[in-house]
MIKETOR-498964 format. One record per atom (N, C-alpha, C): residue in three letters; x negated, y, z negated. Coordinates in steps of 0.2 Angstrom, whole numbers, plus 5000, padded with zeros to 4 digits. Atoms other than C-alpha are relative to their C-alpha. Example, Ala and Ser with C-alpha at 12.3 -4.5 7.8 and 13.67 -1.06 7.14 Angstrom:
<rs>
ALA499649945000ALA493849784961ALA499650065000SER500449945001SER493249954964SER500450054997
</rs>
This chain:
<rs>
MET499550034996MET496249644912MET500249934997ILE499850065003ILE497249494907ILE499949945004LEU500250064997LEU496949314911LEU500649965000PRO499450054999PRO498349194918PRO499849944996ASP500250065003ASP497249054912ASP499350014998LYS500749995002LYS495549034903LYS499549995006LYS500550014994LYS494748964919LYS499950065004ASP500149944996ASP495049134927ASP499550054997SER500549955003SER493749214915SER499450005005VAL500550004995VAL492449154928VAL500050055005HIS499849954994HIS493249254942HIS499950074997ARG500049935003ARG493449404931ARG499250024999ALA500749985001ALA491549394926ALA499750025006TRP500349984994TRP491049394944TRP500350075003LEU499849934998LEU492149544948LEU499750054996TYR500349955004TYR491449634934TYR499250015001ARG500750004999ARG489649584938ARG499950045007THR500149974994THR489849634956THR500250085000LEU499849935001LEU490749804952LEU499450044997SER500549975003SER489349844940SER499450025004HIS500649994995HIS487949814953HIS500250065005ILE499949964995ILE488849914966ILE500050084997PHE500049935002PHE489050074955PHE499450014996ASP500649995002ASP487350054948ASP499550025005ASN500449984995ASN486750084965ASN500250075002SER499949935000SER486550274967SER500350025007PHE499749994994PHE486950274986PHE500749985000LEU499350034999LEU488550164985LEU500450044995ALA499649965004ALA489150264970ALA500250075003GLY499949944997GLY489050414980GLY500550005006VAL499650004994VAL490050354995VAL500749964999LEU499450055002LEU491350234986LEU500450034995ALA499649995005ALA492850264976ALA500549944999PHE499750065002PHE493650124966PHE500850015001LYS499250005000LYS495550084969LYS500349935000GLY499650064999GLY496849954970GLY500249964993GLY499850035006GLY497449824958GLY499549984995THR500550015005THR495849784949THR499850064997ALA500149945003ALA495549964946ALA500550024995ALA499449995005ALA497249984939ALA500149964994ALA500050055006ALA497149834928ALA499550024995MET500649985005MET495449884921MET500150074996LEU499849945003LEU496150054917LEU500650004996GLY499450015005GLY497649984908GLY500750025003TYR499449984997TYR498950044921TYR500449945002LEU499650064999LEU499449864925LEU499849944995ASP500250065005ASP499549704914ASP500049945004ARG500050064996ARG499149574927ARG499249995002PHE500650024998PHE497649484934PHE499950035007SER500149984993SER496849544950SER499349965003LEU500550044997LEU495649454962LEU499550035004ASP500549974995ASP494749574974ASP499850074997LEU500249945001LEU493849734974LEU500150055006ASP499849954995ASP494549884984ASP499750074999PHE500349945001PHE493750044988PHE500250055006ASP500049954995ASP493950204998ASP499350025002PHE500649984997PHE492450245009PHE500050085001LEU500049925000LEU492050435006LEU499450035004GLY500649974996GLY490450445017GLY500250015007GLU499949994993GLU490250485035GLU499949935004SER500050074996SER490350345049SER499349985000GLY500750014999GLY488450365050GLY499749974994ASP500250035006ASP488350305032ASP500149924999ILE499850075000ILE489050135036ILE499549955000PRO500550055000PRO487550045041PRO499649994993ARG500450005007ARG486550095025ARG500449974995ALA499650035006ALA488050055014ALA500049925001ARG500050074999ARG488049885022ARG499449974998GLN500650035002GLN486249855019GLN500050004992HIS500050005008HIS486449905000HIS500549954998MET499550055003MET487949794998MET499749935001GLU500250074999GLU487149645006GLU499449984996LYS500650015005LYS485549664995LYS500349984993ILE499750025006ILE486649664980ILE500349935000PHE499750074999PHE487549504986PHE499449954999SER500650045000SER485849424988SER499749994993LEU500350005007LEU485249474971LEU500449964995THR499650025005THR486749414962THR500349935002GLU499850074998GLU486949244971GLU500750005003LEU499450004996LEU488449294981LEU499949985007THR500150024993THR488649214998THR500550035004VAL499549974996VAL489449305012VAL500349955005ARG499650054996ARG490749185020ARG500250035006ASP499749974994ASP491449315032ASP499950084999LYS500049925000LYS491249505036LYS500250035006SER499849964995SER491849635047SER499450035004ALA500549974997ALA490749695061ALA500050075001VAL499949934999VAL491449865061VAL499850044993ILE500049965007ILE491549925042ILE499849944995PRO500250055005PRO490949845026PRO500649964996HIS499550055003HIS492349715023HIS499649934999TYR500350065001TYR491749555015TYR500449954997ILE499750055004ILE492349385009ILE499449964997LEU500550025004LEU491149324996LEU500149934996LYS499950065004LYS490849154988LYS499550004994TYR500550005006TYR490049134970TYR500049934998PRO500150075002PRO489448974962PRO500649984995SER499550025004SER490848874954SER500149935001ALA499850074999ALA491548704951ALA500449995007ASN499750014993ASN492248624967ASN500850025000ASP499249995000ASP494148644962ASP500250074997ALA499949945003ALA493948814955ALA500050065005ARG500049944995ARG494348984963ARG499350035000ASN500749984999ASN492649054970ASN499950055005THR500149954995THR492949194982THR500350074998ILE499849935001ILE493049384981ILE500050035006LYS499949964994LYS493649494994LYS499850074999ILE500149925001ILE492949674996ILE500250035006ASP499749964995ASP493949795006ASP499850074999MET500149935000MET493549975011MET500550035005ALA499649964995ALA494750105018ALA499650055003LEU500449954997LEU493950215031LEU500350025006PRO500049955006PRO494450355032PRO500649994996PRO499450005004PRO495550365017PRO500450065001PRO499649944999PRO497050475017PRO499750074997ALA500349945002ALA496550655016ALA500350034994ALA499749985005ALA497850685003ALA499849964993ASN500250045006ASN497050554991ASN499650054995SER500449965005SER496350634975SER499649954995TYR500450045004TYR494950564964TYR499750034994GLU500249985006GLU494250574947GLU499549954997PRO500450055004PRO492850494936PRO500349974994LYS499750035005LYS493450374924LYS499649954996ARG500450055004ARG492650264910ARG500349945000PHE499850075000PHE492850084913PHE499749964994ILE500350025006ILE492650014896ILE499749935000GLU500250074999GLU492449834901GLU499449995003ILE500650004998ILE490949864910ILE499550064998ASP500449945003ASP490350024901ASP499750045006ARG500249964995ARG490250124917ARG500550065001ILE499649954998ILE490950294923ILE500050005007ILE499950024993ILE491650264940ILE500550055003LEU499549964996LEU492450384953LEU500549955003CYS499450044997CYS494150314957CYS500650045002GLN499449964998GLN495850364964GLN500350024993THR499649985005THR496850464952THR500649964999ARG499450055001ARG498350374944ARG500650015005ASP499449994995ASP499650464955ASP499849985007THR500250034994THR498650424970THR500049935001MET499950075000MET498550244966MET500849985001VAL499350015000VAL500450244963VAL500350015007ALA499849994993ALA500750324980ALA499849955005ASN500350054995ASN499650214990ASN500349934999LYS499750065002LYS500450064981LYS500750005003LEU499349994997LEU502250124986LEU500049995008VAL500150004993VAL501650145004VAL499849935002ALA500250064998ALA500849975004ALA500549955000VAL499450055000VAL502449875001VAL500249995007MET499750014993MET503049915019MET499450005005ASP500549994995ASP501349955027ASP499649935001ARG500350074999ARG500649775023ARG500449965005TYR499650044996TYR502149705032TYR499950025007ARG500049974993ARG501949825047ARG499349985003LYS500750024997LYS500049775049LYS499949935000THR500250075000THR500049595045THR500649955000GLY499450045000GLY501849535045GLY500249964993LYS500050035006LYS501649485027LYS500350044994VAL499849965006VAL502449535010VAL499749984994ALA500450025006ALA501549534994ALA500550014993GLY499649995007GLY502549504977GLY499650044995ARG500449955005ARG501149594968ARG500150075001ASP499849934998ASP501549754977ASP500650024996MET499349985003MET503349744970MET499950004993TYR500250005007TYR502649704953TYR499750064998ASP500349945002ASP501549844953ASP500450065000VAL499549954999VAL502849964959VAL500550004993HIS499550005006HIS504049904945HIS499650024994GLN500449985006GLN502649924932GLN499950085000PHE500249925000PHE502150104937PHE500650044999PHE499449965002PHE503950164937PHE500349994994LEU499750025007LEU504450074921LEU499650044995LYS500549965005LYS502950174913LYS500150085002GLY499949934999GLY503550334921GLY499550045003PHE500549974997PHE502050364931PHE500250045006SER499849964994SER502050504944SER499649975006TYR500350024994TYR501550484962TYR499850065004ASN500349954995ASN500550594975ASN500550005006GLU499649994994GLU501850654987GLU499750015007GLY500449984994GLY500550714999GLY499849935004VAL500250064998VAL499950535001VAL500649965004ILE499450034997ILE501750475005ILE500150035006ARG499949974994ARG501950605018ARG499549985005GLU500550014995GLU500350575026GLU500049935003LEU500050074998LEU500450385027LEU500649985003SER499450024998SER502250365030SER500350055006GLY499749954996GLY502650525040GLY500750024998LYS499349985002LYS504150555030LYS500050034993GLU499949975006GLU504750655016GLU500249954995PRO499850055005PRO504950564999PRO500749975000ARG499350035000ARG506850555000ARG500149955005ALA499950044994ALA506850475017ALA499549934999PHE500450055001PHE505350365012PHE500349954995PHE499750045005PHE506250294996PHE500649975003SER499450034997SER507850265006SER499849945004ASP500250064996ASP506850155018ASP499749954996LEU500350045005LEU505850075004LEU500549954997ILE499550045004ILE507450014995ILE500349955005GLU499750044995GLU508149945011GLU499549945002PHE500550054999PHE506549855014PHE499949954995VAL500050055006VAL506449774997VAL500649965000GLU499450055000GLU508249714998GLU500049955005ARG500050044994ARG507849635015ARG499549954999HIS500650044999HIS506149565013HIS499749974994ILE500350035006ILE505649534995ILE500549944997THR499650065002THR506349354991THR499749974994GLN500350045006GLN506149244976GLN499449965002GLN500550034998GLN504949144986GLN499350045001VAL500549954999VAL503849294990VAL499750024993ILE500249985007ILE503849344971ILE499649944997ASP500350065004ASP503449164965ASP499349985003GLN500650024997GLN502049124978GLN499450054998ASP500649955001ASP501049284974ASP499950014992LEU500149985007LEU501349314955LEU499849944996ASN500250055005ASN501149144948ASN499249994999ARG500750005000ARG499249164951ARG499750064995LEU500349945003LEU499149334942LEU500350014993LEU499749985006LEU500249324927LEU499949934995PRO500050065005PRO500149204911PRO500749975001PRO499450034998PRO501449074913PRO500750024996GLU499449975003GLU502649144900GLU500250075003GLN499949944997GLN502549314907GLN500349995007PHE499750024993PHE502849244925PHE500749984999LYS499450025001LYS504349154919LYS500550054998ARG499649955002ARG505049304911ARG500250055006MET499949954995MET504749424926MET500349985006ARG499850024993ARG505149314941ARG500750015002LYS499349994998LYS507049324940LYS500250074999ILE499849935001ILE507149504935ILE499750055004LEU500449954997LEU505849584945LEU500350045006LYS499749974994LYS506749624961LYS500650054998GLN499449965003GLN508349684952GLN499850064997GLU500249955004GLU507449794940GLU499650055005ALA500449964995ALA506249864954ALA500550045004LEU499549964996LEU507749914965LEU500450054996ALA499649955004ALA508649994950ALA499550064999LEU500549945001LEU507050104947LEU499950045006LEU500149974994LEU506850144965LEU500650045002ARG499349964999ARG508750194967ARG500050064995GLY500049945005GLY508550304951GLY499550055003GLU500549954997GLU507050394960GLU500450035006LEU499749974994LEU508050414976LEU500650054997ARG499549955002ARG509550494966ARG499750064997LEU500349955003LEU508350604957LEU499750055006LEU500349964994LEU507550664974LEU500650035003SER499449984997SER509350684981SER500350064996SER499649955004SER510050794967SER499550064998SER500549955002SER508450894963SER499450005003PRO500650004997PRO507150934975PRO499450024996GLN500649985005GLN506051014961GLN499849944996ALA500250055004ALA506050844953ALA499549955003ARG500450044996ARG504950764967ARG499449984996GLY500750025002GLY503450664962GLY500049984992ARG499950025007ARG504150634944ARG499550044996SER500449965004SER503350704929SER499649964995
</rs>
């Protein structure tokens, strides 16, 4: 995972430490699947920094109290302080020791239940020398595509990093899991991409891009990407829509 600034190495170290402890725990390793921007960055799918840890919870609802106990024991052993947590499922905002003016929080989110169409595979995470169950790449891409609009629907907010990730995934020719798009959006890919293009045109502004990405990219990379991101992402999405419109067999990319 790249660092926007040397001082971000502390946050990265805490991400890696926390992730290692979670998947060294046999119970948690059996009910969690790693996903999201940090997973994608650690696997080399994205070239940006990431701040949080995201998981799919694959256990039963009755496993939640036990998962919470294991997680909170890990936090105690690693000097992580719980600043806030959900009373329903294991969602946490954690604080780690740091200088007063430095970034010092990690958010842990879990999806429960995850989409039935999600697929998973064990992958080796070289930076922490662990084999971890995580979303397959095409599942990550599909969930990110849906997240662009879904985040706005749920919170009224738009994230520039979502647009950056979509741009990077399509620029690299990554495939997407159609079943995830159908399940989460309720639409066929062609209709979904048409709506997504309209949403990006309307809601992804330069301010949205700047506010989110300036924390996640090195300065030179940020300056290079900020002015071209929306235009290039739209071109890639329109290209996918044309492909879907002209050839139903081409869905999901190759």
